[in-house]
Backbone atoms as SQL, in Angstrom:
CREATE TABLE atoms (id INTEGER PRIMARY KEY, chain TEXT, resi INTEGER, resn TEXT, atom TEXT, x REAL, y REAL, z REAL);
INSERT INTO atoms VALUES
  (1, 'A', 1, 'UNK', 'N', 88.587, 101.092, 101.013),
  (2, 'A', 1, 'UNK', 'CA', 89.663, 100.313, 100.404),
  (3, 'A', 1, 'UNK', 'C', 90.767, 101.258, 99.927),
  (4, 'A', 2, 'UNK', 'N', 91.994, 100.894, 100.198),
  (5, 'A', 2, 'UNK', 'CA', 93.134, 101.713, 99.835),
  (6, 'A', 2, 'UNK', 'C', 93.375, 101.652, 98.329),
  (7, 'A', 3, 'UNK', 'N', 93.669, 102.795, 97.724),
  (8, 'A', 3, 'UNK', 'CA', 93.933, 102.855, 96.292),
  (9, 'A', 3, 'UNK', 'C', 95.184, 102.040, 95.960),
  (10, 'A', 4, 'UNK', 'N', 95.120, 101.352, 94.844),
  (11, 'A', 4, 'UNK', 'CA', 96.248, 100.529, 94.414),
  (12, 'A', 4, 'UNK', 'C', 96.790, 101.045, 93.087),
  (13, 'A', 5, 'UNK', 'N', 98.078, 100.867, 92.919),
  (14, 'A', 5, 'UNK', 'CA', 98.765, 101.230, 91.688),
  (15, 'A', 5, 'UNK', 'C', 99.511, 99.989, 91.212),
  (16, 'A', 6, 'UNK', 'N', 99.563, 99.834, 89.919),
  (17, 'A', 6, 'UNK', 'CA', 100.140, 98.618, 89.351),
  (18, 'A', 6, 'UNK', 'C', 101.253, 98.964, 88.370),
  (19, 'A', 7, 'UNK', 'N', 102.354, 98.261, 88.484),
  (20, 'A', 7, 'UNK', 'CA', 103.395, 98.271, 87.468),
  (21, 'A', 7, 'UNK', 'C', 103.209, 96.969, 86.711),
  (22, 'A', 8, 'UNK', 'N', 103.177, 97.058, 85.399),
  (23, 'A', 8, 'UNK', 'CA', 102.871, 95.866, 84.612),
  (24, 'A', 8, 'UNK', 'C', 103.816, 95.731, 83.430),
  (25, 'A', 9, 'UNK', 'N', 103.913, 94.502, 82.949),
  (26, 'A', 9, 'UNK', 'CA', 104.636, 94.222, 81.708),
  (27, 'A', 9, 'UNK', 'C', 103.692, 93.422, 80.826),
  (28, 'A', 10, 'UNK', 'N', 103.538, 93.904, 79.607),
  (29, 'A', 10, 'UNK', 'CA', 102.733, 93.195, 78.616),
  (30, 'A', 10, 'UNK', 'C', 103.617, 92.847, 77.429),
  (31, 'A', 11, 'UNK', 'N', 103.144, 91.872, 76.657),
  (32, 'A', 11, 'UNK', 'CA', 103.897, 91.437, 75.488),
  (33, 'A', 11, 'UNK', 'C', 102.918, 91.085, 74.368),
  (34, 'A', 12, 'UNK', 'N', 103.463, 90.663, 73.243),
  (35, 'A', 12, 'UNK', 'CA', 102.606, 90.199, 72.152),
  (36, 'A', 12, 'UNK', 'C', 102.489, 88.675, 72.217),
  (37, 'A', 13, 'UNK', 'N', 101.771, 88.097, 71.289),
  (38, 'A', 13, 'UNK', 'CA', 101.514, 86.653, 71.334),
  (39, 'A', 13, 'UNK', 'C', 102.779, 85.823, 71.135),
  (40, 'A', 14, 'UNK', 'N', 103.835, 86.436, 70.613),
  (41, 'A', 14, 'UNK', 'CA', 105.099, 85.718, 70.399),
  (42, 'A', 14, 'UNK', 'C', 106.112, 85.969, 71.519),
  (43, 'A', 15, 'UNK', 'N', 105.732, 86.760, 72.511),
  (44, 'A', 15, 'UNK', 'CA', 106.613, 87.116, 73.637),
  (45, 'A', 15, 'UNK', 'C', 107.889, 87.807, 73.165),
  (46, 'A', 16, 'UNK', 'N', 107.821, 88.543, 72.083),
  (47, 'A', 16, 'UNK', 'CA', 109.008, 89.179, 71.514),
  (48, 'A', 16, 'UNK', 'C', 109.180, 90.629, 71.956),
  (49, 'A', 17, 'UNK', 'N', 108.082, 91.327, 72.166),
  (50, 'A', 17, 'UNK', 'CA', 108.127, 92.749, 72.489),
  (51, 'A', 17, 'UNK', 'C', 107.601, 92.933, 73.903),
  (52, 'A', 18, 'UNK', 'N', 108.309, 93.713, 74.720),
  (53, 'A', 18, 'UNK', 'CA', 107.878, 93.965, 76.094),
  (54, 'A', 18, 'UNK', 'C', 107.493, 95.430, 76.246),
  (55, 'A', 19, 'UNK', 'N', 106.406, 95.651, 76.943),
  (56, 'A', 19, 'UNK', 'CA', 105.917, 96.999, 77.216),
  (57, 'A', 19, 'UNK', 'C', 105.696, 97.123, 78.719),
  (58, 'A', 20, 'UNK', 'N', 106.374, 98.064, 79.343),
  (59, 'A', 20, 'UNK', 'CA', 106.274, 98.276, 80.785),
  (60, 'A', 20, 'UNK', 'C', 105.492, 99.554, 81.039),
  (61, 'A', 21, 'UNK', 'N', 104.564, 99.508, 82.005),
  (62, 'A', 21, 'UNK', 'CA', 103.779, 100.692, 82.307),
  (63, 'A', 21, 'UNK', 'C', 103.328, 100.723, 83.747),
  (64, 'A', 22, 'UNK', 'N', 102.632, 101.798, 84.098),
  (65, 'A', 22, 'UNK', 'CA', 102.080, 101.969, 85.438),
  (66, 'A', 22, 'UNK', 'C', 100.662, 102.495, 85.289),
  (67, 'A', 23, 'UNK', 'N', 99.757, 102.037, 86.162),
  (68, 'A', 23, 'UNK', 'CA', 98.363, 102.450, 86.090),
  (69, 'A', 23, 'UNK', 'C', 97.702, 102.263, 87.451),
  (70, 'A', 24, 'UNK', 'N', 96.603, 102.951, 87.647),
  (71, 'A', 24, 'UNK', 'CA', 95.810, 102.733, 88.860),
  (72, 'A', 24, 'UNK', 'C', 94.591, 101.868, 88.562),
  (73, 'A', 25, 'UNK', 'N', 94.423, 101.481, 87.297),
  (74, 'A', 25, 'UNK', 'CA', 93.283, 100.645, 86.896),
  (75, 'A', 25, 'UNK', 'C', 93.777, 99.600, 85.899),
  (76, 'A', 26, 'UNK', 'N', 94.277, 98.504, 86.421),
  (77, 'A', 26, 'UNK', 'CA', 94.906, 97.485, 85.573),
  (78, 'A', 26, 'UNK', 'C', 93.905, 96.796, 84.654),
  (79, 'A', 27, 'UNK', 'N', 92.701, 96.589, 85.119),
  (80, 'A', 27, 'UNK', 'CA', 91.688, 95.935, 84.280),
  (81, 'A', 27, 'UNK', 'C', 91.405, 96.773, 83.029),
  (82, 'A', 28, 'UNK', 'N', 91.154, 98.056, 83.230),
  (83, 'A', 28, 'UNK', 'CA', 90.876, 98.933, 82.090),
  (84, 'A', 28, 'UNK', 'C', 92.092, 99.046, 81.182),
  (85, 'A', 29, 'UNK', 'N', 93.261, 99.147, 81.770),
  (86, 'A', 29, 'UNK', 'CA', 94.472, 99.311, 80.971),
  (87, 'A', 29, 'UNK', 'C', 94.741, 98.086, 80.103),
  (88, 'A', 30, 'UNK', 'N', 94.585, 96.895, 80.652),
  (89, 'A', 30, 'UNK', 'CA', 94.802, 95.693, 79.842),
  (90, 'A', 30, 'UNK', 'C', 93.750, 95.594, 78.740),
  (91, 'A', 31, 'UNK', 'N', 92.527, 95.983, 79.049),
  (92, 'A', 31, 'UNK', 'CA', 91.468, 95.990, 78.026),
  (93, 'A', 31, 'UNK', 'C', 91.862, 96.925, 76.873),
  (94, 'A', 32, 'UNK', 'N', 92.352, 98.107, 77.213),
  (95, 'A', 32, 'UNK', 'CA', 92.759, 99.066, 76.186),
  (96, 'A', 32, 'UNK', 'C', 93.859, 98.486, 75.298),
  (97, 'A', 33, 'UNK', 'N', 94.807, 97.810, 75.901),
  (98, 'A', 33, 'UNK', 'CA', 95.879, 97.186, 75.116),
  (99, 'A', 33, 'UNK', 'C', 95.315, 96.078, 74.227),
  (100, 'A', 34, 'UNK', 'N', 94.500, 95.225, 74.789),
  (101, 'A', 34, 'UNK', 'CA', 93.967, 94.083, 74.039),
  (102, 'A', 34, 'UNK', 'C', 93.091, 94.516, 72.863),
  (103, 'A', 35, 'UNK', 'N', 92.388, 95.625, 73.029),
  (104, 'A', 35, 'UNK', 'CA', 91.487, 96.104, 71.971),
  (105, 'A', 35, 'UNK', 'C', 92.173, 97.057, 70.991),
  (106, 'A', 36, 'UNK', 'N', 93.461, 97.282, 71.177),
  (107, 'A', 36, 'UNK', 'CA', 94.196, 98.165, 70.277),
  (108, 'A', 36, 'UNK', 'C', 93.830, 99.627, 70.439),
  (109, 'A', 37, 'UNK', 'N', 93.374, 100.004, 71.617),
  (110, 'A', 37, 'UNK', 'CA', 92.951, 101.378, 71.867),
  (111, 'A', 37, 'UNK', 'C', 94.100, 102.290, 72.286),
  (112, 'A', 38, 'UNK', 'N', 95.273, 101.722, 72.506),
  (113, 'A', 38, 'UNK', 'CA', 96.447, 102.510, 72.886),
  (114, 'A', 38, 'UNK', 'C', 97.260, 102.736, 71.615),
  (115, 'A', 39, 'UNK', 'N', 97.267, 103.972, 71.120),
  (116, 'A', 39, 'UNK', 'CA', 97.971, 104.225, 69.851),
  (117, 'A', 39, 'UNK', 'C', 99.492, 104.125, 70.004),
  (118, 'A', 40, 'UNK', 'N', 100.150, 104.007, 68.868),
  (119, 'A', 40, 'UNK', 'CA', 101.612, 103.999, 68.862),
  (120, 'A', 40, 'UNK', 'C', 102.197, 102.613, 69.020),
  (121, 'A', 41, 'UNK', 'N', 103.201, 102.530, 69.868),
  (122, 'A', 41, 'UNK', 'CA', 103.994, 101.311, 70.052),
  (123, 'A', 41, 'UNK', 'C', 103.130, 100.091, 70.347),
  (124, 'A', 42, 'UNK', 'N', 102.227, 100.207, 71.319),
  (125, 'A', 42, 'UNK', 'CA', 101.454, 99.031, 71.735),
  (126, 'A', 42, 'UNK', 'C', 100.509, 98.552, 70.645),
  (127, 'A', 43, 'UNK', 'N', 99.926, 99.468, 69.917),
  (128, 'A', 43, 'UNK', 'CA', 99.036, 99.060, 68.830),
  (129, 'A', 43, 'UNK', 'C', 99.843, 98.485, 67.659),
  (130, 'A', 44, 'UNK', 'N', 100.948, 99.141, 67.347),
  (131, 'A', 44, 'UNK', 'CA', 101.785, 98.705, 66.215),
  (132, 'A', 44, 'UNK', 'C', 102.314, 97.285, 66.414),
  (133, 'A', 45, 'UNK', 'N', 102.687, 96.943, 67.651),
  (134, 'A', 45, 'UNK', 'CA', 103.267, 95.630, 67.919),
  (135, 'A', 45, 'UNK', 'C', 102.281, 94.654, 68.560),
  (136, 'A', 46, 'UNK', 'N', 101.015, 95.016, 68.580),
  (137, 'A', 46, 'UNK', 'CA', 99.945, 94.144, 69.080),
  (138, 'A', 46, 'UNK', 'C', 100.243, 93.630, 70.494),
  (139, 'A', 47, 'UNK', 'N', 100.531, 94.559, 71.389),
  (140, 'A', 47, 'UNK', 'CA', 100.805, 94.222, 72.787),
  (141, 'A', 47, 'UNK', 'C', 99.474, 93.875, 73.443),
  (142, 'A', 48, 'UNK', 'N', 99.257, 92.592, 73.751),
  (143, 'A', 48, 'UNK', 'CA', 97.926, 92.175, 74.190),
  (144, 'A', 48, 'UNK', 'C', 97.916, 91.119, 75.296),
  (145, 'A', 49, 'UNK', 'N', 99.066, 90.845, 75.881),
  (146, 'A', 49, 'UNK', 'CA', 99.131, 89.782, 76.887),
  (147, 'A', 49, 'UNK', 'C', 99.833, 90.293, 78.140),
  (148, 'A', 50, 'UNK', 'N', 99.128, 90.271, 79.261),
  (149, 'A', 50, 'UNK', 'CA', 99.683, 90.682, 80.544),
  (150, 'A', 50, 'UNK', 'C', 100.480, 89.517, 81.124),
  (151, 'A', 51, 'UNK', 'N', 101.782, 89.722, 81.319),
  (152, 'A', 51, 'UNK', 'CA', 102.621, 88.621, 81.815),
  (153, 'A', 51, 'UNK', 'C', 103.217, 88.888, 83.196),
  (154, 'A', 52, 'UNK', 'N', 103.106, 90.127, 83.661),
  (155, 'A', 52, 'UNK', 'CA', 103.646, 90.472, 84.980),
  (156, 'A', 52, 'UNK', 'C', 102.927, 91.701, 85.507),
  (157, 'A', 53, 'UNK', 'N', 102.651, 91.694, 86.814),
  (158, 'A', 53, 'UNK', 'CA', 102.226, 92.932, 87.465),
  (159, 'A', 53, 'UNK', 'C', 102.613, 92.895, 88.929),
  (160, 'A', 54, 'UNK', 'N', 102.766, 94.071, 89.473),
  (161, 'A', 54, 'UNK', 'CA', 103.163, 94.239, 90.862),
  (162, 'A', 54, 'UNK', 'C', 102.291, 95.349, 91.452),
  (163, 'A', 55, 'UNK', 'N', 101.797, 95.150, 92.657),
  (164, 'A', 55, 'UNK', 'CA', 100.889, 96.089, 93.303),
  (165, 'A', 55, 'UNK', 'C', 101.651, 97.006, 94.263),
  (166, 'A', 56, 'UNK', 'N', 101.275, 98.285, 94.237),
  (167, 'A', 56, 'UNK', 'CA', 101.811, 99.284, 95.164),
  (168, 'A', 56, 'UNK', 'C', 100.641, 100.054, 95.761),
  (169, 'A', 57, 'UNK', 'N', 100.861, 100.642, 96.914),
  (170, 'A', 57, 'UNK', 'CA', 99.809, 101.394, 97.581),
  (171, 'A', 57, 'UNK', 'C', 100.071, 102.894, 97.587),
  (172, 'A', 58, 'UNK', 'N', 101.104, 103.315, 96.870),
  (173, 'A', 58, 'UNK', 'CA', 101.314, 104.747, 96.675),
  (174, 'A', 58, 'UNK', 'C', 101.923, 104.955, 95.293),
  (175, 'A', 59, 'UNK', 'N', 101.497, 106.013, 94.634),
  (176, 'A', 59, 'UNK', 'CA', 101.910, 106.283, 93.260),
  (177, 'A', 59, 'UNK', 'C', 103.417, 106.491, 93.108),
  (178, 'A', 60, 'UNK', 'N', 104.066, 107.247, 93.994),
  (179, 'A', 60, 'UNK', 'CA', 105.508, 107.449, 93.799),
  (180, 'A', 60, 'UNK', 'C', 106.315, 106.146, 93.780),
  (181, 'A', 61, 'UNK', 'N', 105.953, 105.194, 94.619),
  (182, 'A', 61, 'UNK', 'CA', 106.668, 103.908, 94.630),
  (183, 'A', 61, 'UNK', 'C', 106.446, 103.153, 93.329),
  (184, 'A', 62, 'UNK', 'N', 105.225, 103.196, 92.821),
  (185, 'A', 62, 'UNK', 'CA', 104.921, 102.517, 91.555),
  (186, 'A', 62, 'UNK', 'C', 105.688, 103.159, 90.404),
  (187, 'A', 63, 'UNK', 'N', 105.714, 104.469, 90.378),
  (188, 'A', 63, 'UNK', 'CA', 106.428, 105.179, 89.307),
  (189, 'A', 63, 'UNK', 'C', 107.926, 104.905, 89.386),
  (190, 'A', 64, 'UNK', 'N', 108.449, 104.867, 90.584),
  (191, 'A', 64, 'UNK', 'CA', 109.878, 104.563, 90.767),
  (192, 'A', 64, 'UNK', 'C', 110.195, 103.151, 90.251),
  (193, 'A', 65, 'UNK', 'N', 109.325, 102.197, 90.553),
  (194, 'A', 65, 'UNK', 'CA', 109.546, 100.818, 90.092),
  (195, 'A', 65, 'UNK', 'C', 109.448, 100.737, 88.570),
  (196, 'A', 66, 'UNK', 'N', 108.484, 101.435, 87.991),
  (197, 'A', 66, 'UNK', 'CA', 108.355, 101.439, 86.532),
  (198, 'A', 66, 'UNK', 'C', 109.640, 101.965, 85.891),
  (199, 'A', 67, 'UNK', 'N', 110.167, 103.065, 86.424),
  (200, 'A', 67, 'UNK', 'CA', 111.407, 103.631, 85.882),
  (201, 'A', 67, 'UNK', 'C', 112.568, 102.659, 86.029),
  (202, 'A', 68, 'UNK', 'N', 112.605, 101.963, 87.165),
  (203, 'A', 68, 'UNK', 'CA', 113.665, 100.972, 87.395),
  (204, 'A', 68, 'UNK', 'C', 113.592, 99.869, 86.340),
  (205, 'A', 69, 'UNK', 'N', 112.378, 99.367, 86.091),
  (206, 'A', 69, 'UNK', 'CA', 112.222, 98.300, 85.098),
  (207, 'A', 69, 'UNK', 'C', 112.526, 98.802, 83.692),
  (208, 'A', 70, 'UNK', 'N', 112.041, 99.977, 83.350),
  (209, 'A', 70, 'UNK', 'CA', 112.294, 100.522, 82.015),
  (210, 'A', 70, 'UNK', 'C', 113.773, 100.780, 81.787),
  (211, 'A', 71, 'UNK', 'N', 114.483, 101.127, 82.854),
  (212, 'A', 71, 'UNK', 'CA', 115.907, 101.393, 82.738),
  (213, 'A', 71, 'UNK', 'C', 116.764, 100.140, 82.719),
  (214, 'A', 72, 'UNK', 'N', 116.170, 99.009, 83.053),
  (215, 'A', 72, 'UNK', 'CA', 116.909, 97.753, 83.089),
  (216, 'A', 72, 'UNK', 'C', 116.956, 97.073, 81.733),
  (217, 'A', 73, 'UNK', 'N', 117.696, 96.027, 81.662),
  (218, 'A', 73, 'UNK', 'CA', 117.842, 95.291, 80.404),
  (219, 'A', 73, 'UNK', 'C', 116.624, 94.409, 80.126),
  (220, 'A', 74, 'UNK', 'N', 116.498, 94.042, 78.882),
  (221, 'A', 74, 'UNK', 'CA', 115.438, 93.106, 78.504),
  (222, 'A', 74, 'UNK', 'C', 115.629, 91.791, 79.253),
  (223, 'A', 75, 'UNK', 'N', 116.867, 91.338, 79.360),
  (224, 'A', 75, 'UNK', 'CA', 117.151, 90.072, 80.040),
  (225, 'A', 75, 'UNK', 'C', 116.652, 90.105, 81.482),
  (226, 'A', 76, 'UNK', 'N', 116.835, 91.204, 82.158),
  (227, 'A', 76, 'UNK', 'CA', 116.366, 91.338, 83.550),
  (228, 'A', 76, 'UNK', 'C', 114.846, 91.242, 83.612),
  (229, 'A', 77, 'UNK', 'N', 114.154, 91.841, 82.657),
  (230, 'A', 77, 'UNK', 'CA', 112.683, 91.749, 82.616),
  (231, 'A', 77, 'UNK', 'C', 112.243, 90.318, 82.333),
  (232, 'A', 78, 'UNK', 'N', 112.922, 89.664, 81.418),
  (233, 'A', 78, 'UNK', 'CA', 112.601, 88.270, 81.093),
  (234, 'A', 78, 'UNK', 'C', 112.769, 87.396, 82.336),
  (235, 'A', 79, 'UNK', 'N', 113.851, 87.596, 83.061),
  (236, 'A', 79, 'UNK', 'CA', 114.087, 86.819, 84.289),
  (237, 'A', 79, 'UNK', 'C', 113.003, 87.089, 85.330),
  (238, 'A', 80, 'UNK', 'N', 112.602, 88.341, 85.463),
  (239, 'A', 80, 'UNK', 'CA', 111.551, 88.705, 86.415),
  (240, 'A', 80, 'UNK', 'C', 110.225, 88.034, 86.044),
  (241, 'A', 81, 'UNK', 'N', 109.863, 88.130, 84.783),
  (242, 'A', 81, 'UNK', 'CA', 108.615, 87.510, 84.314),
  (243, 'A', 81, 'UNK', 'C', 108.660, 86.006, 84.539),
  (244, 'A', 82, 'UNK', 'N', 109.739, 85.374, 84.112),
  (245, 'A', 82, 'UNK', 'CA', 109.869, 83.923, 84.203),
  (246, 'A', 82, 'UNK', 'C', 109.849, 83.434, 85.647),
  (247, 'A', 83, 'UNK', 'N', 110.405, 84.228, 86.568),
  (248, 'A', 83, 'UNK', 'CA', 110.415, 83.802, 87.966),
  (249, 'A', 83, 'UNK', 'C', 109.011, 83.798, 88.575),
  (250, 'A', 84, 'UNK', 'N', 108.129, 84.625, 88.067),
  (251, 'A', 84, 'UNK', 'CA', 106.784, 84.716, 88.630),
  (252, 'A', 84, 'UNK', 'C', 105.721, 84.074, 87.725),
  (253, 'A', 85, 'UNK', 'N', 106.037, 83.918, 86.456),
  (254, 'A', 85, 'UNK', 'CA', 105.084, 83.406, 85.480),
  (255, 'A', 85, 'UNK', 'C', 105.874, 82.590, 84.452),
  (256, 'A', 86, 'UNK', 'N', 106.351, 81.388, 84.850),
  (257, 'A', 86, 'UNK', 'CA', 107.305, 80.644, 84.015),
  (258, 'A', 86, 'UNK', 'C', 106.820, 80.303, 82.610),
  (259, 'A', 87, 'UNK', 'N', 105.518, 80.188, 82.412),
  (260, 'A', 87, 'UNK', 'CA', 105.005, 79.838, 81.077),
  (261, 'A', 87, 'UNK', 'C', 104.497, 81.056, 80.314),
  (262, 'A', 88, 'UNK', 'N', 104.692, 82.228, 80.880),
  (263, 'A', 88, 'UNK', 'CA', 104.276, 83.485, 80.269),
  (264, 'A', 88, 'UNK', 'C', 102.794, 83.458, 79.902),
  (265, 'A', 89, 'UNK', 'N', 101.998, 82.913, 80.811),
  (266, 'A', 89, 'UNK', 'CA', 100.552, 82.901, 80.600),
  (267, 'A', 89, 'UNK', 'C', 99.991, 84.313, 80.697),
  (268, 'A', 90, 'UNK', 'N', 98.876, 84.525, 80.024),
  (269, 'A', 90, 'UNK', 'CA', 98.174, 85.808, 80.145),
  (270, 'A', 90, 'UNK', 'C', 97.525, 85.859, 81.523),
  (271, 'A', 91, 'UNK', 'N', 97.890, 86.844, 82.316),
  (272, 'A', 91, 'UNK', 'CA', 97.384, 86.954, 83.688),
  (273, 'A', 91, 'UNK', 'C', 96.083, 87.746, 83.782),
  (274, 'A', 92, 'UNK', 'N', 95.582, 88.239, 82.679),
  (275, 'A', 92, 'UNK', 'CA', 94.353, 89.037, 82.699),
  (276, 'A', 92, 'UNK', 'C', 93.187, 88.323, 83.363),
  (277, 'A', 93, 'UNK', 'N', 92.953, 87.036, 83.121),
  (278, 'A', 93, 'UNK', 'CA', 91.796, 86.370, 83.744),
  (279, 'A', 93, 'UNK', 'C', 91.803, 86.377, 85.274),
  (280, 'A', 94, 'UNK', 'N', 92.968, 86.504, 85.894),
  (281, 'A', 94, 'UNK', 'CA', 93.002, 86.472, 87.360),
  (282, 'A', 94, 'UNK', 'C', 92.703, 87.836, 87.983),
  (283, 'A', 95, 'UNK', 'N', 92.568, 88.871, 87.162),
  (284, 'A', 95, 'UNK', 'CA', 92.302, 90.211, 87.704),
  (285, 'A', 95, 'UNK', 'C', 90.888, 90.340, 88.229);
């Protein structure tokens, strides 16, 4: 099986704070966020809901996409999330 890389956006229960990241293990990464195991920003703002992810098959493409999203506006991220997940449901159960 080909290795996969994920660009993801997580938020808190109020959908107020957005956190964009990249990982090769989305299940473990979301668990770490949900359990407060990621110190700093994500723990402080209780980032615990996966609302968007995108799959890549090479790390450089995933990292490039993460940088693109991080460099974009909040409004652009909101539009992206809403277009794929209109109710901002937690996507963790589908992993």
